[in-house]
C-alpha angles and dihedrals in degrees: 000000000000120000119236090225109109113242101181144001087257090068100041107028098076091043091051092052090047090052090051091049091051090049095053100031131246098274094049091044092055091051091045096052093044091052093044093053093045093049094046104035109143091006136107117235131172135221093266089054090052093048092049090049093050094046092048091049092053099033094231140095114254098182094130093053094044093045093049099042107026104028102031127085099220125080106239 
């Protein structure tokens, strides 16, 4: 039986992005990802940059979601 404790970004990363997509909706997610990749092509951005971009795009703080899914060590 597999533990729910996250061992690597390979386990949790895709699930975290899926949780974000579910939180903002598919249409908004598609616009968000397209804009993020266009704005940052060839660049090097960090997680804080991504969170700030998402929050600005949606006009709301998403600290709880980012803390749980991106900073935490347990799969929600």
